[in-house]
C-alpha angles and dihedrals in degrees: 000000000000092000088049091054094046091048092050104040103031106030103028096031097052092046094050093048088052090049093047089049090050094048093048092049103044108006122233101338129162087263090057089047087055092048088052090060097049107143093203092057092046091047089050090050095051092040089058090046098049092043092052089049090049091049092052091046091049091049093054098042099035096207123182121271098269095050091043090052093047089049090055092048091050089052089055093045091050092051094059101066090038092055092048094046091051091046089053088052092236096136102094120098087212097058136288123313090250091058092048090049091051094045095046094047088051091056092051 
């Protein structure tokens, strides 16, 4: 629970405050677009979500100490590639975010 709190308030919170400040100051600029693809922020977000899911699963199954610890470690290991994938923009079935942005700006 401490790790969930730290990831949420310190890592995600700081990066989202920076993003909010940048948007208010300059609008949606290329630097803001870069901040929205921050792999650390996305990994922290998925770390929080996977850890919460693991804690709920542990509370339901009530495994021993070793399986519970392994489940938490698996949750963190799964969060890293998910965060990196979302930061890269490779989550759309219709192409990457970069491809969609290029095609949509060409239509305008």
